[in-house]
C-alpha positions as CSV (number, residue, x, y, z in Angstrom):
1,X,-16.8,-29.3,-56.6
2,X,-14.5,-30.0,-54.4
3,X,-11.1,-29.0,-54.3
4,X,-8.0,-30.6,-52.4
5,X,-4.4,-29.2,-51.8
6,X,-1.5,-31.4,-51.4
7,X,0.5,-29.3,-48.9
8,X,0.3,-26.1,-46.4
9,X,-0.8,-23.1,-47.5
10,X,1.6,-20.2,-47.2
11,X,0.3,-18.6,-43.7
12,X,0.1,-22.2,-42.5
13,X,4.0,-23.0,-43.3
14,X,4.8,-19.5,-42.2
15,X,3.2,-20.2,-38.6
16,X,5.0,-23.6,-38.4
17,X,8.2,-22.0,-39.0
18,X,8.0,-19.3,-36.4
19,X,6.9,-22.1,-33.7
20,X,9.9,-24.2,-35.1
21,X,12.3,-21.2,-34.5
22,X,10.9,-20.5,-30.9
23,X,11.2,-24.1,-30.1
24,X,14.7,-24.2,-31.0
25,X,15.9,-20.6,-29.4
26,X,14.0,-21.9,-26.2
27,X,16.1,-25.1,-26.2
28,X,19.2,-23.3,-26.7
29,X,18.4,-20.8,-23.9
30,X,17.8,-23.8,-21.6
31,X,20.5,-26.1,-22.7
32,X,23.5,-24.2,-23.7
33,X,25.8,-24.8,-24.8
34,X,24.3,-27.5,-27.3
35,X,24.7,-28.8,-30.8
36,X,22.4,-29.3,-33.7
37,X,22.3,-32.3,-33.3
38,X,21.2,-31.9,-29.4
39,X,18.1,-30.0,-30.5
40,X,17.1,-32.4,-33.2
41,X,17.0,-35.3,-30.8
42,X,15.2,-33.4,-28.1
43,X,12.5,-31.7,-30.0
44,X,11.8,-34.2,-32.7
45,X,12.8,-31.9,-35.7
46,X,14.9,-33.5,-38.7
47,X,18.7,-32.4,-38.6
48,X,18.0,-30.7,-41.9
49,X,15.1,-28.4,-40.7
50,X,17.4,-27.9,-37.3
51,X,20.0,-26.5,-39.1
52,X,18.3,-24.3,-41.6
53,X,16.4,-22.9,-38.2
54,X,19.6,-22.1,-36.6
55,X,21.1,-20.7,-39.8
56,X,17.7,-18.3,-39.3
57,X,18.6,-17.5,-35.8
58,X,22.2,-16.8,-36.5
59,X,20.9,-14.4,-38.9
60,X,19.0,-12.6,-36.8
61,X,21.7,-12.5,-33.8
62,X,19.7,-14.5,-31.3
63,X,21.9,-17.3,-31.8
64,X,25.8,-17.7,-32.3
65,X,28.3,-20.4,-32.6
66,X,30.7,-21.0,-29.7
67,X,33.5,-23.3,-30.8
68,X,33.9,-27.0,-31.3
69,X,33.4,-29.4,-28.1
70,X,35.3,-33.0,-28.4
71,X,33.7,-34.2,-25.1
72,X,31.4,-36.3,-26.8
73,X,31.1,-39.5,-29.2
74,X,31.5,-39.3,-32.4
75,X,33.1,-36.3,-34.3
76,X,33.5,-32.7,-32.6
77,X,30.2,-30.6,-32.8
78,X,30.1,-27.2,-33.3
79,X,28.5,-25.8,-29.9
80,X,25.4,-23.2,-29.8
81,X,24.7,-20.6,-27.4
82,X,22.4,-17.6,-27.4
83,X,23.7,-14.0,-28.5
84,X,20.9,-11.5,-28.3
85,X,23.6,-8.6,-28.3
86,X,21.5,-6.5,-30.5
87,X,18.5,-6.6,-28.3
88,X,17.1,-5.4,-25.1
89,X,13.7,-5.9,-22.7
90,X,12.7,-3.4,-20.4
91,X,10.0,-3.7,-17.8
92,X,8.9,-0.9,-15.3
93,X,7.4,-0.9,-12.1
94,X,5.1,2.3,-10.8
95,X,4.7,2.0,-7.1
96,X,3.6,4.7,-4.8
97,X,6.8,6.7,-4.5
98,X,9.3,5.2,-6.9
99,X,9.5,4.1,-10.3
100,X,12.1,1.0,-10.8
101,X,13.4,0.2,-14.3
102,X,15.3,-2.8,-15.4
103,X,16.4,-3.7,-19.4
104,X,18.0,-7.4,-19.6
105,X,19.6,-9.1,-22.7
106,X,18.0,-12.1,-24.5
107,X,19.7,-14.5,-21.7
108,X,18.7,-12.2,-18.7
109,X,22.0,-10.1,-17.9
110,X,20.9,-7.2,-16.8
111,X,22.1,-3.9,-18.7
112,X,20.3,-1.4,-16.8
113,X,19.1,-1.0,-13.0
114,X,17.3,2.3,-12.4
115,X,14.8,3.6,-9.4
116,X,13.6,7.1,-9.4
117,X,11.4,8.6,-7.1
118,X,8.0,9.3,-8.5
119,X,4.7,10.9,-7.8
120,X,1.6,10.7,-9.2
121,X,0.5,14.0,-9.2
122,X,-3.0,14.9,-9.6
123,X,-4.2,13.2,-12.9
124,X,-3.2,10.0,-14.3
125,X,-1.9,12.3,-17.1
126,X,0.5,13.3,-14.8
127,X,1.7,10.3,-13.6
128,X,2.1,8.9,-17.3
129,X,3.9,12.1,-18.4
130,X,6.4,11.2,-15.8
131,X,6.4,7.4,-16.0
132,X,6.8,8.1,-19.8
133,X,9.9,10.4,-19.4
134,X,11.6,7.8,-17.5
135,X,10.8,5.1,-20.1
136,X,12.1,7.4,-22.8
137,X,15.6,7.6,-21.2
138,X,16.0,4.0,-20.9
139,X,15.4,3.7,-24.5
140,X,17.7,6.0,-25.4
141,X,20.0,4.3,-23.2
142,X,19.5,1.0,-25.1
143,X,20.0,3.0,-28.5
144,X,23.3,4.2,-27.6
145,X,24.5,0.9,-26.6
146,X,22.8,0.1,-30.3
147,X,20.5,-2.4,-28.7
148,X,16.2,-3.1,-30.2
149,X,14.4,-2.9,-27.6
150,X,12.1,-6.0,-28.1
151,X,9.0,-4.7,-26.0
152,X,8.2,-3.0,-22.3
153,X,6.0,-4.4,-19.7
154,X,4.9,-2.2,-17.0
155,X,3.8,-3.1,-13.5
156,X,0.7,-1.3,-11.7
157,X,0.0,-2.3,-7.8
158,X,-4.2,-3.0,-8.5
159,X,-6.5,-4.5,-10.4
160,X,-5.1,-4.8,-14.0
161,X,-7.4,-6.7,-16.4
162,X,-6.6,-9.2,-19.2
163,X,-6.6,-6.5,-21.9
164,X,-4.2,-4.5,-19.6
165,X,-6.8,-1.5,-18.5
166,X,-5.8,-0.5,-15.0
167,X,-9.3,-1.0,-13.4
168,X,-8.5,0.1,-10.0
169,X,-5.2,1.5,-8.1
170,X,-6.1,3.0,-5.1
171,X,-2.7,3.7,-3.9
172,X,-2.0,5.5,-7.1
173,X,-5.3,7.1,-7.4
174,X,-6.2,5.5,-10.9
175,X,-9.3,4.1,-11.8
176,X,-10.1,2.6,-15.5
177,X,-6.6,3.8,-17.1
178,X,-5.1,2.8,-20.2
179,X,-1.8,3.1,-19.1
180,X,-0.1,1.3,-21.9
181,X,-2.4,3.3,-24.8
182,X,-1.4,6.5,-22.9
183,X,2.5,5.6,-22.4
184,X,2.5,4.7,-26.7
185,X,1.5,8.4,-26.9
186,X,4.0,9.6,-24.6
187,X,6.5,7.8,-26.1
188,X,5.2,8.9,-30.1
189,X,4.5,5.3,-30.9
190,X,7.9,3.5,-29.9
191,X,7.9,0.8,-32.4
192,X,7.4,-1.8,-29.6
193,X,4.8,-3.7,-28.0
194,X,3.9,-1.9,-24.0
195,X,2.1,-4.6,-21.8
196,X,0.7,-3.5,-18.6
197,X,0.2,-6.3,-15.8
198,X,-0.5,-6.7,-11.8
199,X,2.9,-6.2,-9.7
200,X,2.6,-9.5,-7.8
201,X,2.1,-11.1,-11.5
202,X,5.2,-10.0,-13.1
203,X,7.3,-10.4,-10.1
204,X,5.9,-14.2,-9.8
205,X,7.3,-14.2,-12.9
206,X,10.7,-13.0,-12.2
207,X,10.9,-15.6,-9.0
208,X,9.8,-18.5,-11.9
209,X,12.8,-17.4,-14.6
210,X,15.4,-16.0,-12.2
211,X,15.2,-16.2,-8.6
212,X,16.3,-18.9,-6.5
213,X,13.5,-21.1,-7.2
214,X,13.8,-20.6,-11.1
215,X,11.8,-23.4,-13.1
216,X,9.0,-24.3,-10.5
217,X,6.1,-25.3,-11.8
218,X,3.9,-24.0,-8.9
219,X,5.3,-20.8,-7.2
220,X,3.4,-17.9,-5.4
221,X,4.7,-14.2,-5.1
222,X,3.5,-12.4,-2.2
223,X,4.3,-8.3,-2.5
224,X,5.5,-6.8,0.6
225,X,4.3,-3.4,0.0
226,X,1.9,-1.3,1.9
227,X,-0.6,-3.7,-0.2
228,X,-0.4,-7.4,-0.1
229,X,-0.8,-9.0,-3.6
230,X,-0.2,-12.8,-4.6
231,X,1.1,-13.5,-8.4
232,X,0.6,-16.9,-8.6
233,X,2.0,-19.6,-11.2
234,X,0.8,-23.0,-11.4
235,X,1.7,-26.0,-13.4
236,X,4.2,-23.3,-15.1
237,X,1.6,-21.0,-16.1
238,X,0.8,-17.5,-14.7
239,X,-2.9,-17.5,-13.4
240,X,-4.6,-14.3,-13.8
241,X,-8.6,-15.5,-13.2
242,X,-10.6,-14.7,-15.7
243,X,-11.0,-10.8,-16.0
244,X,-7.2,-10.8,-14.4
245,X,-8.1,-10.2,-11.0
246,X,-6.5,-12.9,-9.5
247,X,-4.1,-13.1,-6.3
248,X,-5.9,-10.2,-4.0
249,X,-5.2,-12.6,-1.1
250,X,-4.9,-9.0,1.0
251,X,-8.5,-8.7,1.1
252,X,-9.2,-12.2,2.8
253,X,-11.0,-11.7,6.3
254,X,-8.8,-13.3,9.2
255,X,-10.7,-11.8,12.0
256,X,-14.0,-10.1,10.9
257,X,-13.4,-7.8,14.8
258,X,-9.8,-6.9,13.5
259,X,-9.1,-3.6,12.6
260,X,-10.8,-1.6,9.9
261,X,-9.0,-2.1,6.5
262,X,-8.8,0.7,4.0
263,X,-11.4,-1.4,1.5
264,X,-13.9,-1.1,4.5
265,X,-13.9,-4.3,5.7
266,X,-12.2,-5.7,9.2
267,X,-9.3,-8.0,9.7
268,X,-8.1,-8.4,6.2
269,X,-4.6,-9.9,5.8
270,X,-3.3,-6.7,4.4
271,X,-4.2,-5.0,7.4
272,X,-3.3,-7.6,9.8
273,X,0.1,-8.6,8.2
274,X,0.7,-5.9,5.6
275,X,3.9,-3.9,6.2
276,X,1.3,-0.9,7.7
277,X,1.0,-3.3,10.4
278,X,5.0,-3.6,11.3
279,X,4.7,0.5,11.2
280,X,4.5,2.3,14.6
281,X,3.2,5.0,12.8
282,X,2.0,5.8,9.3
283,X,4.7,7.4,7.4
284,X,4.4,8.9,3.9
285,X,6.0,7.0,1.2
286,X,9.1,8.5,1.6
287,X,9.5,7.2,4.9
288,X,8.3,3.7,4.6
289,X,12.3,2.5,4.1
290,X,13.4,4.6,7.1
291,X,11.1,2.9,9.3
292,X,11.4,-0.7,8.1
293,X,15.2,0.1,8.6
294,X,14.4,1.1,12.3
295,X,12.1,-2.2,13.0
296,X,15.4,-4.2,11.8
297,X,17.8,-2.0,14.0
298,X,15.2,-2.8,16.9
299,X,14.8,-6.3,16.4
300,X,18.6,-7.0,16.2
301,X,18.8,-5.0,19.4
302,X,16.4,-7.6,21.2
303,X,13.4,-5.0,21.6
304,X,10.5,-7.2,23.2
305,X,7.8,-4.6,21.7
306,X,9.3,-5.1,18.3
307,X,9.7,-9.1,18.7
308,X,6.5,-9.4,19.8
309,X,5.2,-7.2,17.0
310,X,6.9,-9.1,13.9
311,X,6.0,-12.3,15.8
312,X,2.4,-11.2,15.8
313,X,2.5,-10.0,12.3
314,X,4.4,-13.4,11.4
315,X,1.4,-15.1,12.6
316,X,-1.2,-13.5,10.6
317,X,0.9,-13.6,7.3
318,X,1.2,-17.4,8.2
319,X,-2.3,-17.7,8.1
320,X,-2.8,-16.1,4.8
321,X,0.4,-18.7,3.7
322,X,-1.6,-21.6,5.4
323,X,-5.1,-20.3,2.8
324,X,-2.5,-20.8,-0.1
325,X,-0.8,-23.9,0.8
326,X,-4.4,-25.7,1.2
327,X,-6.0,-24.2,-2.1
328,X,-3.1,-24.0,-4.0
329,X,-0.5,-26.8,-2.5
330,X,2.4,-24.3,-4.0
331,X,6.1,-25.7,-3.9
332,X,7.1,-22.4,-2.7
333,X,5.6,-19.1,-1.2
334,X,8.2,-16.5,-1.8
335,X,7.9,-13.1,0.5
336,X,9.3,-10.1,-1.8
337,X,9.5,-6.5,-1.1
338,X,9.7,-5.0,2.9
339,X,8.9,-8.7,3.9
340,X,12.3,-9.2,2.6
341,X,14.5,-7.5,5.6
342,X,11.6,-8.5,7.8
343,X,12.1,-12.2,7.2
344,X,14.5,-13.3,10.0
345,X,11.5,-12.5,12.4
346,X,8.8,-13.2,10.7
347,X,9.3,-16.6,8.7
348,X,9.7,-18.4,12.3
349,X,5.7,-17.4,13.0
350,X,5.0,-17.8,9.8
351,X,6.2,-21.7,9.3
352,X,4.9,-22.2,12.7
353,X,1.3,-21.4,11.7
354,X,1.6,-22.8,8.3
355,X,2.7,-26.4,10.0
356,X,-0.7,-26.1,12.1
357,X,-3.0,-25.1,9.5
358,X,-1.9,-26.9,6.5
359,X,-4.0,-30.2,5.9
360,X,-1.7,-31.9,4.5
361,X,1.5,-33.5,6.3
362,X,4.4,-31.1,6.4
363,X,2.6,-28.4,4.9
364,X,2.4,-30.5,1.4
365,X,5.9,-30.0,0.6
366,X,5.3,-26.1,0.7
367,X,8.4,-24.1,1.6
368,X,8.2,-20.3,2.4
369,X,11.1,-18.2,1.9
370,X,12.4,-14.6,1.2
371,X,13.1,-13.1,-2.4
372,X,16.3,-13.0,-3.7
373,X,15.9,-10.8,-6.3
374,X,15.3,-7.0,-4.4
375,X,12.7,-4.5,-4.5
376,X,13.1,-4.5,-8.4
377,X,11.4,-8.0,-8.5
378,X,8.2,-6.9,-11.0
379,X,10.4,-4.5,-13.0
380,X,12.7,-7.5,-13.8
381,X,9.3,-9.5,-14.0
382,X,8.2,-6.8,-16.9
383,X,11.4,-8.0,-18.7
384,X,10.8,-11.3,-18.2
385,X,7.4,-11.2,-19.6
386,X,9.1,-9.8,-22.8
387,X,11.3,-12.4,-22.9
388,X,8.5,-15.1,-22.3
389,X,7.1,-13.6,-25.8
390,X,10.0,-14.1,-27.5
391,X,9.9,-18.0,-26.2
392,X,6.3,-17.8,-27.7
393,X,7.0,-16.8,-31.4
394,X,7.0,-13.2,-31.1
395,X,10.5,-13.0,-32.6
396,X,12.9,-9.6,-33.6
397,X,13.6,-9.8,-37.6
398,X,10.6,-10.4,-39.6
399,X,9.1,-13.8,-39.0
400,X,6.5,-13.7,-35.9
401,X,4.0,-15.7,-34.7
402,X,1.2,-13.6,-32.7
403,X,0.6,-15.8,-29.9
């Protein structure tokens, strides 16, 4: 016997409504202040549906009304903007010598920015305990401000698979570590999702959402720490690769006769153009900032050796950027981390190499710029990833679609 239905099943209806709520919320974020009629005209949803969805978002305190506007044809309209005052998104970056934490509101406004010294200790468990203590303080601060934490995303410098397992973080000494699961236990099952990703990936998300080139569909972020990694956004989406290991440009070989890299190969981009190539000695993690400041001081003073060194590093970096330009044709390549203070001396050489080595004329329109987000870009990107999950339908307050 064949049976038929005349309408959607409840689960289907809930999924469609959650998707539509996310569509409306995203439209308000991108176009506020806007009216219900603006939303209906741009999304194709009928006016009654939009009114119902907006009422739901107002109840959840995700959207609020902000008065009337008369600068339009017809009757004055009630305008809508993001609310989100009861909510917070948290991003954390674990680095060799520090942990950065950022909390933002729904619109991306910073609620908290912390940077704390950090040591991994002798084991992953000790490192997780230290990071967990910092996160607990951030969560407690948000609780005092009566904000519900929507989620936490943690940036780690290393190979992180698509399930969020840290397969290899050589600078931290971590291998095959379930950092998300361990943090959930350390935080005693906090009641919000915990995600883990590569630091370059999350920094790229921060640039796309908050940076000087926000909204760019094709963007690459290069970390400027002791290692060099790439976060890649193509066609508006972060690209992680089949297992999550994309972006390891630091181990593209530039010169088979070059200096030995810690990976065992010779002439990798990381050893020729990473921050380690700039430093006159191999400092402890705590001394890197001091050494970079000294390099900047010498460059400003016109020290010939320093200028020659930065030119050489910039040319090696430009060769790596030209690989990205030829392979991916990004709109912009953004230099982050310790590259930022050195950018005035690195960028001219990078531009020269890119111009010489890119196949397309004018490098296919690719720009190379220094980040404006500072050293906490990856932590900010963690918050951006949480906000992206809200945009995708994981809404607080009940009805949610699991992406």
